[in-house]
Structure formats: structure tokens, C-alpha cells
MDAnalysis code that builds the backbone (N, CA, C; Angstrom):
import MDAnalysis as mda
import numpy as np

u = mda.Universe.empty(597, n_residues=199, atom_resindex=np.repeat(np.arange(199), 3), trajectory=True)
u.add_TopologyAttr("name", ["N", "CA", "C"] * 199)
u.add_TopologyAttr("resid", np.arange(1, 200))
u.add_TopologyAttr("resname", ["TYR", "GLU", "ASP", "LEU", "SER", "ARG", "GLU", "ALA", "ASP", "TRP", "VAL", "ARG", "TYR", "GLU", "ASP", "CYS", "PRO", "ASP", "TYR", "LEU", "TYR", "ASP", "ASP", "SER", "PHE", "PHE", "ASN", "ASP", "ALA", "ALA", "TYR", "PHE", "LEU", "ASN", "LYS", "ASP", "VAL", "PHE", "TYR", "HIS", "GLY", "THR", "LEU", "TYR", "ASN", "ILE", "LEU", "MET", "THR", "ILE", "MET", "GLY", "GLN", "PRO", "SER", "THR", "THR", "PHE", "ASP", "ASP", "TYR", "SER", "ALA", "PHE", "HIS", "ASN", "THR", "LYS", "GLY", "LYS", "GLU", "LYS", "VAL", "MET", "GLY", "PHE", "VAL", "ASP", "LYS", "ASN", "SER", "GLU", "GLN", "GLU", "PRO", "LYS", "LYS", "GLU", "PHE", "THR", "THR", "GLU", "ASP", "SER", "GLU", "CYS", "VAL", "LYS", "GLU", "ASN", "ILE", "ARG", "GLU", "ASN", "ILE", "ILE", "SER", "VAL", "VAL", "LYS", "LYS", "HIS", "PRO", "ASP", "THR", "THR", "PHE", "TYR", "LEU", "TYR", "PHE", "SER", "PRO", "SER", "SER", "ILE", "ALA", "GLN", "TRP", "TYR", "ILE", "PHE", "HIS", "LYS", "GLN", "GLY", "LYS", "LEU", "GLU", "VAL", "LYS", "LEU", "GLN", "SER", "GLU", "LYS", "THR", "ALA", "ILE", "GLU", "GLU", "LEU", "LEU", "LEU", "TYR", "ASP", "ASN", "ILE", "LYS", "LEU", "TYR", "CYS", "PHE", "ASN", "GLU", "ASN", "TYR", "ASP", "LEU", "ILE", "CYS", "ASN", "LEU", "ASP", "ASN", "TYR", "SER", "ASP", "THR", "ILE", "HIS", "TYR", "SER", "ALA", "GLU", "VAL", "ASN", "THR", "ASP", "ILE", "LEU", "LYS", "TRP", "ILE", "ALA", "ASN", "GLU", "ASP", "TYR"])
u.atoms.positions = np.array([
    [0.823, -1.206, 0.000],
    [0.000, 0.000, 0.000],
    [0.860, 1.259, 0.000],
    [1.999, 1.201, 0.645],
    [2.891, 2.361, 0.613],
    [3.401, 2.599, -0.812],
    [3.650, 1.506, -1.542],
    [4.221, 1.639, -2.877],
    [3.241, 2.199, -3.902],
    [1.939, 2.079, -3.664],
    [0.965, 2.613, -4.611],
    [1.114, 4.116, -4.781],
    [1.444, 4.803, -3.709],
    [1.468, 6.265, -3.765],
    [2.884, 6.834, -3.879],
    [3.837, 5.991, -4.230],
    [5.199, 6.496, -4.445],
    [5.324, 7.051, -5.863],
    [6.342, 7.869, -6.076],
    [6.631, 8.365, -7.414],
    [6.903, 7.178, -8.324],
    [6.523, 7.281, -9.574],
    [6.628, 6.167, -10.517],
    [8.068, 5.690, -10.693],
    [9.039, 6.592, -10.577],
    [10.433, 6.204, -10.794],
    [11.202, 6.024, -9.482],
    [10.465, 5.861, -8.381],
    [11.098, 5.653, -7.072],
    [11.897, 4.360, -7.089],
    [13.093, 4.401, -6.503],
    [13.960, 3.228, -6.436],
    [14.186, 2.892, -4.972],
    [13.904, 1.632, -4.603],
    [14.057, 1.217, -3.208],
    [15.530, 1.152, -2.810],
    [16.349, 0.575, -3.657],
    [17.759, 0.372, -3.326],
    [18.611, 1.246, -4.233],
    [18.895, 2.439, -3.762],
    [19.644, 3.369, -4.594],
    [21.090, 2.935, -4.770],
    [21.612, 2.121, -3.846],
    [22.983, 1.651, -3.944],
    [23.060, 0.276, -4.592],
    [22.035, -0.095, -5.343],
    [22.009, -1.385, -6.025],
    [23.197, -1.473, -6.970],
    [23.918, -2.582, -6.966],
    [25.111, -2.695, -7.830],
    [24.740, -2.907, -9.296],
    [24.361, -1.832, -9.966],
    [23.934, -1.901, -11.361],
    [25.007, -2.496, -12.272],
    [26.281, -2.340, -11.884],
    [27.356, -2.850, -12.730],
    [27.288, -4.370, -12.893],
    [26.593, -5.056, -12.001],
    [26.459, -6.506, -12.126],
    [25.495, -6.905, -13.233],
    [24.721, -5.963, -13.720],
    [23.704, -6.269, -14.721],
    [24.079, -5.824, -16.124],
    [25.270, -5.257, -16.279],
    [25.675, -4.875, -17.628],
    [26.380, -6.057, -18.300],
    [26.857, -5.850, -19.510],
    [27.462, -6.938, -20.287],
    [28.959, -7.093, -20.050],
    [29.533, -6.258, -19.212],
    [30.974, -6.322, -18.965],
    [31.277, -7.179, -17.739],
    [32.124, -8.169, -17.919],
    [32.550, -9.017, -16.804],
    [33.634, -8.327, -15.986],
    [34.391, -7.418, -16.611],
    [35.564, -6.834, -15.973],
    [35.226, -5.945, -14.778],
    [34.100, -5.282, -14.801],
    [33.766, -4.413, -13.669],
    [33.098, -5.176, -12.525],
    [32.958, -6.498, -12.645],
    [32.357, -7.313, -11.589],
    [33.364, -7.719, -10.507],
    [34.650, -7.406, -10.738],
    [35.690, -7.813, -9.787],
    [35.423, -7.251, -8.394],
    [34.898, -6.048, -8.309],
    [34.618, -5.449, -6.993],
    [33.639, -6.293, -6.188],
    [32.754, -6.981, -6.882],
    [31.792, -7.863, -6.210],
    [32.439, -9.192, -5.839],
    [33.108, -9.806, -6.803],
    [33.686, -11.130, -6.561],
    [34.822, -11.105, -5.549],
    [35.534, -9.992, -5.472],
    [36.660, -9.889, -4.541],
    [36.276, -9.209, -3.234],
    [35.010, -8.987, -3.004],
    [34.526, -8.342, -1.786],
    [34.507, -9.364, -0.652],
    [35.261, -9.102, 0.423],
    [35.371, -10.096, 1.496],
    [34.035, -10.299, 2.216],
    [33.214, -9.269, 2.337],
    [31.917, -9.439, 2.998],
    [31.023, -10.380, 2.199],
    [31.012, -10.206, 0.878],
    [30.220, -11.095, 0.031],
    [30.737, -12.519, 0.162],
    [32.074, -12.672, 0.157],
    [32.658, -14.012, 0.223],
    [32.371, -14.684, 1.563],
    [32.690, -13.997, 2.658],
    [32.543, -14.620, 3.980],
    [31.094, -14.766, 4.409],
    [30.294, -13.744, 4.136],
    [28.923, -13.747, 4.656],
    [27.882, -14.199, 3.635],
    [28.255, -14.274, 2.373],
    [27.277, -14.623, 1.359],
    [27.515, -15.936, 0.656],
    [28.781, -16.216, 0.325],
    [29.025, -17.391, -0.511],
    [29.815, -18.499, 0.163],
    [30.697, -18.176, 1.102],
    [31.551, -19.197, 1.718],
    [30.729, -20.318, 2.337],
    [29.692, -19.960, 3.063],
    [28.826, -20.951, 3.708],
    [28.241, -21.912, 2.678],
    [27.763, -21.375, 1.566],
    [27.169, -22.214, 0.521],
    [28.218, -23.070, -0.184],
    [29.407, -22.541, -0.378],
    [30.491, -23.327, -0.987],
    [30.838, -24.504, -0.080],
    [30.981, -24.247, 1.223],
    [31.305, -25.321, 2.170],
    [30.205, -26.376, 2.206],
    [28.964, -25.953, 2.179],
    [27.861, -26.919, 2.186],
    [27.893, -27.773, 0.925],
    [28.222, -27.159, -0.205],
    [28.307, -27.903, -1.462],
    [29.449, -28.925, -1.401],
    [30.594, -28.502, -0.894],
    [31.744, -29.407, -0.767],
    [31.415, -30.587, 0.137],
    [30.668, -30.322, 1.224],
    [30.317, -31.380, 2.180],
    [29.099, -32.185, 1.722],
    [28.553, -31.829, 0.567],
    [27.418, -32.575, 0.034],
    [26.109, -32.317, 0.745],
    [26.015, -31.191, 1.430],
    [24.792, -30.840, 2.154],
    [24.006, -29.799, 1.354],
    [22.690, -29.922, 1.350],
    [21.899, -28.919, 0.623],
    [21.927, -27.573, 1.349],
    [21.973, -26.512, 0.576],
    [21.918, -25.175, 1.182],
    [20.461, -24.774, 1.378],
    [20.241, -23.623, 1.931],
    [18.898, -23.137, 2.213],
    [18.099, -23.005, 0.922],
    [16.887, -23.506, 0.928],
    [16.028, -23.397, -0.248],
    [15.303, -22.053, -0.229],
    [14.753, -21.675, -1.370],
    [13.960, -20.449, -1.417],
    [12.688, -20.587, -0.594],
    [12.224, -21.826, -0.389],
    [11.046, -22.031, 0.454],
    [11.339, -21.649, 1.903],
    [12.582, -21.867, 2.334],
    [12.947, -21.575, 3.723],
    [13.567, -20.195, 3.905],
    [14.084, -19.633, 2.824],
    [14.731, -18.335, 2.905],
    [13.727, -17.265, 3.321],
    [14.020, -16.560, 4.373],
    [13.173, -15.485, 4.906],
    [11.781, -15.952, 5.319],
    [11.612, -17.251, 5.550],
    [10.311, -17.737, 6.014],
    [10.188, -17.477, 7.513],
    [8.962, -17.281, 7.964],
    [8.707, -16.939, 9.354],
    [8.061, -18.125, 10.055],
    [8.850, -19.145, 10.354],
    [8.286, -20.356, 10.939],
    [7.963, -20.207, 12.427],
    [8.846, -19.552, 13.160],
    [8.690, -19.536, 14.618],
    [8.537, -18.141, 15.203],
    [8.463, -17.144, 14.366],
    [8.468, -15.779, 14.887],
    [7.198, -15.042, 14.508],
    [6.063, -15.618, 14.824],
    [4.812, -14.946, 14.483],
    [3.862, -15.012, 15.663],
    [2.761, -14.281, 15.554],
    [1.757, -14.316, 16.590],
    [1.399, -12.940, 17.115],
    [0.309, -12.897, 17.852],
    [-0.262, -11.641, 18.332],
    [0.745, -10.808, 19.122],
    [1.446, -11.434, 20.049],
    [2.375, -10.683, 20.894],
    [3.468, -10.032, 20.054],
    [4.012, -10.773, 19.106],
    [5.060, -10.237, 18.241],
    [4.513, -9.108, 17.363],
    [3.350, -9.329, 16.751],
    [2.764, -8.323, 15.858],
    [2.447, -7.045, 16.626],
    [1.835, -7.179, 17.778],
    [1.425, -5.992, 18.531],
    [2.615, -5.193, 19.047],
    [3.794, -5.811, 19.068],
    [5.006, -5.072, 19.413],
    [5.338, -3.992, 18.389],
    [4.789, -4.109, 17.179],
    [5.017, -3.126, 16.121],
    [3.963, -2.017, 16.134],
    [2.968, -2.146, 16.999],
    [1.866, -1.188, 17.039],
    [2.031, -0.283, 18.245],
    [2.128, 1.006, 17.997],
    [2.222, 1.976, 19.084],
    [0.802, 2.351, 19.505],
    [0.320, 1.637, 20.522],
    [-1.073, 1.817, 20.951],
    [-1.280, 3.125, 21.703],
    [-0.183, 3.746, 22.134],
    [-0.295, 4.972, 22.926],
    [-0.156, 6.234, 22.091],
    [0.050, 6.069, 20.791],
    [0.232, 7.248, 19.950],
    [-1.087, 7.995, 19.799],
    [-0.971, 9.277, 19.604],
    [-2.146, 10.124, 19.406],
    [-2.722, 9.883, 18.014],
    [-4.034, 9.992, 17.909],
    [-4.684, 9.916, 16.603],
    [-4.280, 11.134, 15.794],
    [-3.742, 10.920, 14.605],
    [-3.344, 12.031, 13.752],
    [-4.545, 12.490, 12.923],
    [-4.534, 13.740, 12.481],
    [-5.653, 14.229, 11.663],
    [-5.804, 13.407, 10.387],
    [-7.049, 13.258, 9.966],
    [-7.349, 12.490, 8.758],
    [-6.788, 13.204, 7.539],
    [-6.041, 12.462, 6.730],
    [-5.488, 13.012, 5.497],
    [-6.463, 12.757, 4.354],
    [-6.576, 13.725, 3.473],
    [-7.484, 13.617, 2.336],
    [-6.754, 13.031, 1.133],
    [-7.473, 12.278, 0.339],
    [-6.950, 11.744, -0.919],
    [-7.169, 12.808, -1.974],
    [-6.094, 13.411, -2.418],
    [-6.176, 14.557, -3.323],
    [-6.100, 14.137, -4.791],
    [-6.364, 15.076, -5.672],
    [-6.203, 14.845, -7.100],
    [-4.760, 14.493, -7.408],
    [-3.821, 15.139, -6.721],
    [-2.402, 14.838, -6.914],
    [-2.096, 13.403, -6.502],
    [-2.694, 12.949, -5.379],
    [-2.511, 11.560, -4.942],
    [-3.026, 10.595, -6.003],
    [-4.205, 10.881, -6.540],
    [-4.809, 10.032, -7.559],
    [-3.918, 9.944, -8.789],
    [-3.419, 11.073, -9.249],
    [-2.554, 11.089, -10.434],
    [-1.253, 10.340, -10.171],
    [-0.733, 10.454, -8.965],
    [0.506, 9.755, -8.608],
    [0.299, 8.237, -8.683],
    [-0.803, 7.751, -8.131],
    [-1.112, 6.317, -8.184],
    [-1.272, 5.870, -9.631],
    [-2.019, 6.635, -10.417],
    [-2.241, 6.271, -11.823],
    [-0.930, 6.210, -12.594],
    [-0.090, 7.225, -12.418],
    [1.193, 7.245, -13.127],
    [2.052, 6.061, -12.710],
    [2.070, 5.767, -11.419],
    [2.840, 4.642, -10.900],
    [2.374, 3.329, -11.521],
    [1.061, 3.089, -11.512],
    [0.491, 1.856, -12.059],
    [0.743, 1.778, -13.565],
    [0.533, 2.870, -14.251],
    [0.705, 2.869, -15.709],
    [2.154, 2.613, -16.111],
    [3.088, 3.264, -15.423],
    [4.496, 3.137, -15.800],
    [5.094, 1.797, -15.374],
    [4.730, 1.314, -14.201],
    [5.400, 0.135, -13.652],
    [4.673, -1.184, -13.869],
    [3.402, -1.150, -14.198],
    [2.666, -2.399, -14.417],
    [2.031, -2.410, -15.804],
    [1.216, -1.421, -16.101],
    [0.453, -1.434, -17.351],
    [1.370, -1.366, -18.568],
    [2.500, -0.687, -18.469],
    [3.429, -0.645, -19.603],
    [3.905, -2.058, -19.960],
    [4.107, -2.901, -18.951],
    [4.518, -4.294, -19.187],
    [3.346, -5.105, -19.729],
    [2.165, -4.890, -19.172],
    [0.961, -5.600, -19.617],
    [0.690, -5.323, -21.095],
    [0.847, -4.084, -21.508],
    [0.597, -3.714, -22.910],
    [1.604, -4.365, -23.853],
    [2.838, -4.544, -23.391],
    [3.865, -5.164, -24.226],
    [3.623, -6.657, -24.422],
    [2.822, -7.252, -23.555],
    [2.602, -8.699, -23.590],
    [1.104, -9.009, -23.556],
    [0.389, -8.666, -24.631],
    [-1.067, -8.842, -24.628],
    [-1.516, -10.305, -24.599],
    [-0.619, -11.235, -24.947],
    [-0.984, -12.654, -24.937],
    [-0.669, -13.337, -23.600],
    [-0.185, -12.570, -22.645],
    [0.144, -13.095, -21.316],
    [-0.934, -12.690, -20.333],
    [-1.352, -13.622, -19.492],
    [-2.282, -13.291, -18.410],
    [-1.453, -12.980, -17.168],
    [-1.694, -11.825, -16.600],
    [-0.968, -11.376, -15.407],
    [-1.842, -11.589, -14.179],
    [-1.326, -12.306, -13.204],
    [-2.019, -12.556, -11.946],
    [-1.412, -11.628, -10.900],
    [-2.195, -10.682, -10.442],
    [-1.739, -9.702, -9.460],
    [-2.613, -9.791, -8.221],
    [-2.025, -9.506, -7.077],
    [-2.838, -9.459, -5.864],
    [-2.297, -8.415, -4.901],
    [-3.191, -7.897, -4.103],
    [-2.819, -6.999, -3.023],
    [-2.424, -7.865, -1.836],
    [-1.231, -7.675, -1.374],
    [-0.741, -8.457, -0.250],
    [-1.613, -8.189, 0.980],
    [-2.099, -9.244, 1.642],
    [-3.042, -9.049, 2.750],
    [-2.359, -8.589, 4.037],
    [-2.394, -7.296, 4.285],
    [-1.863, -6.753, 5.540],
    [-2.781, -7.141, 6.687],
    [-2.201, -7.275, 7.861],
    [-2.997, -7.640, 9.034],
    [-3.889, -6.479, 9.468],
    [-4.862, -6.803, 10.280],
    [-5.749, -5.770, 10.827],
    [-4.947, -4.758, 11.652],
    [-3.826, -5.204, 12.214],
    [-2.957, -4.298, 12.980],
    [-2.383, -3.209, 12.071],
    [-2.058, -3.553, 10.827],
    [-1.546, -2.554, 9.893],
    [-2.646, -1.555, 9.519],
    [-3.856, -2.047, 9.347],
    [-4.965, -1.138, 9.044],
    [-5.233, -0.210, 10.230],
    [-5.033, -0.711, 11.442],
    [-5.161, 0.135, 12.636],
    [-4.093, 1.240, 12.612],
    [-2.872, 0.876, 12.219],
    [-1.799, 1.875, 12.132],
    [-2.163, 2.947, 11.101],
    [-2.655, 2.532, 9.932],
    [-3.090, 3.513, 8.927],
    [-4.151, 4.443, 9.516],
    [-5.090, 3.864, 10.271],
    [-6.142, 4.672, 10.912],
    [-5.533, 5.675, 11.882],
    [-4.631, 5.218, 12.757],
    [-4.023, 6.114, 13.754],
    [-3.205, 7.224, 13.090],
    [-2.603, 6.916, 11.933],
    [-1.802, 7.901, 11.215],
    [-2.663, 8.842, 10.372],
    [-3.976, 8.612, 10.358],
    [-4.868, 9.430, 9.548],
    [-4.795, 9.090, 8.064],
    [-4.202, 7.931, 7.710],
    [-3.972, 7.563, 6.308],
    [-4.972, 6.531, 5.778],
    [-5.923, 6.102, 6.572],
    [-6.790, 5.001, 6.158],
    [-7.529, 5.314, 4.866],
    [-8.156, 6.468, 4.785],
    [-8.910, 6.833, 3.581],
    [-7.983, 6.945, 2.374],
    [-6.793, 7.479, 2.571],
    [-5.820, 7.603, 1.478],
    [-5.437, 6.224, 0.957],
    [-5.192, 5.279, 1.857],
    [-4.812, 3.917, 1.440],
    [-5.958, 3.243, 0.694],
    [-7.169, 3.377, 1.196],
    [-8.317, 2.757, 0.540],
    [-8.581, 3.374, -0.827],
    [-8.470, 4.684, -0.933],
    [-8.688, 5.347, -2.221],
    [-7.552, 5.045, -3.208],
    [-6.336, 4.888, -2.681],
    [-5.214, 4.499, -3.545],
    [-5.474, 3.126, -4.138],
    [-5.944, 2.202, -3.293],
    [-6.265, 0.855, -3.765],
    [-7.367, 0.911, -4.829],
    [-8.412, 1.676, -4.558],
    [-9.536, 1.796, -5.501],
    [-9.058, 2.345, -6.844],
    [-8.224, 3.358, -6.800],
    [-7.691, 3.966, -8.019],
    [-6.856, 2.959, -8.804],
    [-6.017, 2.217, -8.105],
    [-5.188, 1.201, -8.758],
    [-6.058, 0.120, -9.394],
    [-7.076, -0.322, -8.676],
    [-7.983, -1.352, -9.196],
    [-8.658, -0.869, -10.475],
    [-9.144, 0.360, -10.462],
    [-9.817, 0.910, -11.644],
    [-8.877, 0.954, -12.850],
    [-7.616, 1.278, -12.614],
    [-6.638, 1.306, -13.709],
    [-6.336, -0.107, -14.210],
    [-6.121, -1.037, -13.295],
    [-5.702, -2.392, -13.661],
    [-6.798, -3.175, -14.367],
    [-8.034, -2.975, -13.940],
    [-9.122, -3.766, -14.512],
    [-9.584, -3.283, -15.881],
    [-8.910, -2.290, -16.414],
    [-9.175, -1.879, -17.791],
    [-8.587, -2.879, -18.789],
    [-7.768, -3.800, -18.308],
    [-7.056, -4.731, -19.185],
    [-7.555, -6.151, -18.955],
    [-7.977, -6.780, -20.045],
    [-8.542, -8.129, -19.966],
    [-7.517, -9.179, -19.575],
    [-6.235, -8.906, -19.765],
    [-5.219, -9.907, -19.439],
    [-4.645, -9.726, -18.035],
    [-5.369, -9.012, -17.183],
    [-5.001, -8.905, -15.761],
    [-6.081, -9.582, -14.931],
    [-5.650, -10.487, -14.076],
    [-6.533, -11.070, -13.066],
    [-6.052, -10.517, -11.733],
    [-6.964, -9.884, -11.003],
    [-6.594, -9.151, -9.797],
    [-7.302, -9.743, -8.586],
    [-6.538, -9.948, -7.511],
    [-7.074, -10.569, -6.303],
    [-6.777, -9.674, -5.099],
    [-7.711, -9.710, -4.157],
    [-7.556, -8.943, -2.925],
    [-8.169, -9.751, -1.784],
    [-7.436, -9.900, -0.695],
    [-7.844, -10.779, 0.399],
    [-8.240, -10.012, 1.662],
    [-8.446, -8.709, 1.533],
    [-8.737, -7.888, 2.713],
    [-10.082, -8.193, 3.352],
    [-10.980, -8.832, 2.611],
    [-12.268, -9.202, 3.205],
    [-12.243, -10.610, 3.779],
    [-11.079, -11.236, 3.785],
    [-10.916, -12.533, 4.421],
    [-10.519, -12.259, 5.878],
    [-11.527, -12.028, 6.697],
    [-11.281, -11.626, 8.079],
    [-10.640, -12.738, 8.893],
    [-10.909, -14.008, 8.523],
    [-10.238, -15.109, 9.217],
    [-8.733, -15.029, 9.020],
    [-8.317, -14.505, 7.898],
    [-6.894, -14.332, 7.618],
    [-6.338, -13.088, 8.298],
    [-6.847, -11.918, 7.934],
    [-6.198, -10.667, 8.369],
    [-6.397, -10.361, 9.849],
    [-7.433, -10.919, 10.469],
    [-7.667, -10.660, 11.896],
    [-6.994, -11.689, 12.804],
    [-6.434, -12.735, 12.229],
    [-5.727, -13.743, 13.011],
    [-4.242, -13.404, 12.985],
    [-3.766, -12.756, 14.043],
    [-2.381, -12.289, 14.073],
    [-1.382, -13.432, 14.179],
    [-1.855, -14.649, 14.432],
    [-0.959, -15.804, 14.406],
    [-0.464, -16.094, 12.990],
    [-1.067, -15.458, 11.991],
    [-0.627, -15.606, 10.605],
    [0.544, -14.697, 10.256],
    [0.911, -13.779, 11.149],
    [1.852, -12.703, 10.824],
    [3.065, -12.693, 11.749],
    [4.195, -12.203, 11.185],
    [5.408, -12.005, 11.988],
    [5.584, -10.532, 12.343],
    [4.916, -9.663, 11.629],
    [4.797, -8.245, 11.956],
    [3.464, -7.808, 11.353],
    [3.266, -6.547, 11.132],
    [1.932, -6.125, 10.681],
    [1.650, -6.432, 9.213],
    [2.683, -6.766, 8.424],
    [2.460, -7.008, 6.994],
    [2.990, -8.345, 6.486],
    [3.967, -8.940, 7.151],
    [4.582, -10.167, 6.646],
    [3.881, -11.388, 7.228],
    [3.400, -12.245, 6.333],
    [2.608, -13.398, 6.744],
    [3.385, -14.693, 6.527],
    [2.821, -15.768, 7.055],
    [3.503, -17.061, 7.092],
    [3.509, -17.766, 5.739],
    [4.321, -18.814, 5.659],
    [4.376, -19.648, 4.463],
    [3.031, -20.319, 4.210],
    [2.310, -20.640, 5.275],
    [0.992, -21.246, 5.128],
    [0.031, -20.301, 4.402],
    [0.123, -19.024, 4.708],
    [-0.721, -18.039, 4.025],
    [-0.335, -17.956, 2.547],
    [0.958, -18.027, 2.249],
    [1.383, -18.062, 0.844],
    [0.715, -19.224, 0.118],
    [0.698, -20.385, 0.754],
    [0.068, -21.561, 0.164],
    [-1.423, -21.315, -0.052],
    [-2.081, -20.734, 0.952],
    [-3.514, -20.430, 0.828],
    [-3.774, -19.463, -0.324],
    [-2.926, -18.459, -0.461],
    [-3.090, -17.477, -1.531],
    [-3.022, -18.165, -2.896],
    [-2.063, -19.056, -3.066],
    [-1.957, -19.779, -4.343],
    [-3.213, -20.608, -4.612],
    [-3.749, -21.238, -3.574],
    [-4.972, -22.034, -3.741],
    [-6.153, -21.138, -4.102],
    [-6.279, -19.993, -3.423],
    [-7.393, -19.079, -3.715],
    [-7.307, -18.546, -5.144],
    [-6.111, -18.219, -5.576],
    [-5.939, -17.721, -6.945],
    [-6.282, -18.830, -7.940],
    [-5.823, -20.050, -7.670],
    [-6.115, -21.179, -8.569],
    [-7.622, -21.432, -8.657],
    [-8.327, -21.204, -7.547],
    [-9.795, -21.388, -7.517],
    [-10.556, -20.142, -7.961],
    [-9.815, -19.075, -8.288],
    [-10.382, -17.781, -8.648],
    [-11.280, -17.228, -7.543],
    [-10.836, -17.426, -6.301],
    [-11.498, -16.812, -5.139],
    [-10.892, -15.434, -4.882],
    [-11.668, -14.578, -4.293],
    [-11.258, -13.230, -3.912],
    [-10.827, -12.381, -5.106],
])
């Protein structure tokens, strides 16, 4: 939801090593000879390969198996903060969302008219919606979502899913490790719902 209202050309990682993506192998030496990358990124995997042991799978990478639940999630919620004034969804906000969606999603959709794109709004917990409310941003977030939906559904090759009305999911904080990151089980459920064309 935060990304919907960002500038269309916003970059999350400004220090991203772009030189790794060009066609020159020679400028990659800074990466390959970096001791932090070697010791903290690759050495462990090389040793596991030598010893014939499997390394961490993508299924386990960044998975939240043991660090979820109400107590953990509520630690991210400042219940004592003052209610901030309600922010209005302006024409500028609407245009920003439209430009973002058009430049970063619809431009790709138009280039590939024979591809069906499956998109979904990641189901934030009810605790995150409470934070938006306390920050006075709830209406802005909801209107941003509505604006994005209206833009995306203009294209027949987009299938769009939203799980915010699945209260068994978003209100059960045992599904979350913080206010937005959910468990591997929820990922599995999302795939099943999309396959069944639910939500």
C-alpha cells in the first residue's frame, strides 16, 4: 500500500550494484573480490556444497516459521500514539497512483497482450490497518487501492485478487510475523485461492 502512492520512478535500493547487470565481466571484480560477500554470502554455501549438504532453499529463505503471533505483531503497534488528523486523498494523490500503475505495471501488460498477469494486493494484518487509521492515512490507502484497481481492470489480461475481506486471515495475528509479513501457510492459501479464482 505504501508503494501505490510512491513516485513512478522511485527506487528502493539506490545503492544497487547496477554494474552486475551490464554486459561487462571486468567491472564485476569489486563484487567477486569483496570479502563481505565471500565470507557472509558465498563461503557458507560453498562449504555446504563441498560437504554434500543442501543449502537453504527459497522455500525456507526469509520464512517466518517460529516468529509470528499476536504478541510479536502488537510489538510493532504503538497503541499509545495520538490519533493524527485524517489526510485527504487529493487529485495529486490520484494522479501519482495512476502514473505509478501505468508506468510500472500497465506498460509491461501492454507489451505482452498474450500473457495473463495474476496480481494481488498483499493481505496486511488488521494491525496494519489500525496503524493507517491512527496515522490518519486510512482513507488515502483505501482510495489508492480503488484507483489502482480501476486502472488495472481496464485490461482483460489482468486477473486481480484482494484478500482484505478474508477476516479469518487478516484478523488472526498468528498468521503474521509483523503487521504485513505473513507465514508460508498463508502463501500456500493465496496460491490455492488464486487457482480457484477466489477473492
